C-alpha positions as a printed Julia matrix, in Angstrom:
79×3 Matrix{Float64}:
  -6.24    6.41   -5.37
  -6.65    6.35   -1.63
  -3.94    4.4     0.2
  -4.51    3.25    3.78
  -1.77    2.32    6.27
  -2.34    0.16    9.34
  -0.45   -0.71   12.55
   3.32   -0.17   12.3
   2.9     1.15    8.75
   1.21    4.22   10.23
   4.37    4.81   12.23
   6.59    4.24    9.19
   4.66    6.78    7.1
   3.51    9.2     9.76
  -0.07    8.99    8.48
  -2.97    6.58    8.3
  -3.97    7.45    4.71
  -2.91    9.4     1.65
  -4.16   10.26   -1.8
  -1.96    9.07   -4.66
  -2.7    10.6    -8.05
  -1.56    8.52  -11.0
  -1.57    9.33  -14.69
  -2.2     5.68  -15.55
  -2.9     2.42  -13.7
  -0.01    0.9   -11.76
   1.01   -2.71  -11.36
   2.17   -3.94   -7.96
   5.9    -3.17   -8.41
   5.07    0.3    -9.75
   2.79    1.01   -6.8
   5.49   -0.06   -4.35
   8.02    2.15   -6.13
   5.71    5.16   -5.77
   5.05    4.44   -2.1
   8.69    3.84   -1.16
   9.72    7.05   -2.93
   7.32    8.97   -0.71
   7.93    6.9     2.43
  11.38    5.23    2.36
  10.71    3.47    5.69
   8.13    1.28    3.92
  10.9    -0.57    2.06
  11.77   -2.6     5.17
   8.15   -3.74    5.52
   7.52   -4.69    1.9
   8.34   -8.43    2.18
   5.71   -8.89    4.9
   2.91   -6.61    3.74
  -0.17   -7.73    1.83
  -1.99   -5.35   -0.45
  -5.76   -5.16   -0.64
  -7.67   -3.4    -3.39
 -11.25   -2.31   -2.72
 -11.57   -4.51    0.37
 -10.21   -7.72   -1.21
  -6.69   -9.12   -1.11
  -4.87   -8.16   -4.29
  -3.15  -10.76   -6.46
   0.58  -10.24   -7.15
  -0.28   -9.23  -10.72
  -3.01   -6.76   -9.7
  -3.42   -3.44  -11.46
  -4.28   -0.43   -9.31
  -6.35    2.38  -10.82
  -6.89    5.96   -9.73
 -10.34    5.25   -8.25
  -9.19    2.27   -6.14
  -8.81    2.16   -2.38
  -5.62    0.32   -1.51
  -4.77   -0.95    1.96
  -1.31   -2.0     3.09
  -1.83   -4.79    5.62
   1.06   -5.82    7.88
   1.18   -9.26    9.52
  -1.25   -9.64   12.39
  -0.45  -11.35   15.66
  -2.7   -12.06   18.53
  -3.06  -14.15   21.55
């Protein structure tokens, strides 16, 4: 699966995207476990980050498959 990082998450990971190969689909907690293992700095952001799968916000019980594009979306502020 392709995982995209935006805003401060790019700084936390050092990249704007990565490929994550999985042997089987992952639920949300499993996906977070995989990501935090690779990028420990993401753990601090987890409570405030929304996940999107294939350009739509993902439900908390979403399942992520190998062919999905997943975006980690931090809170947005503006003014």
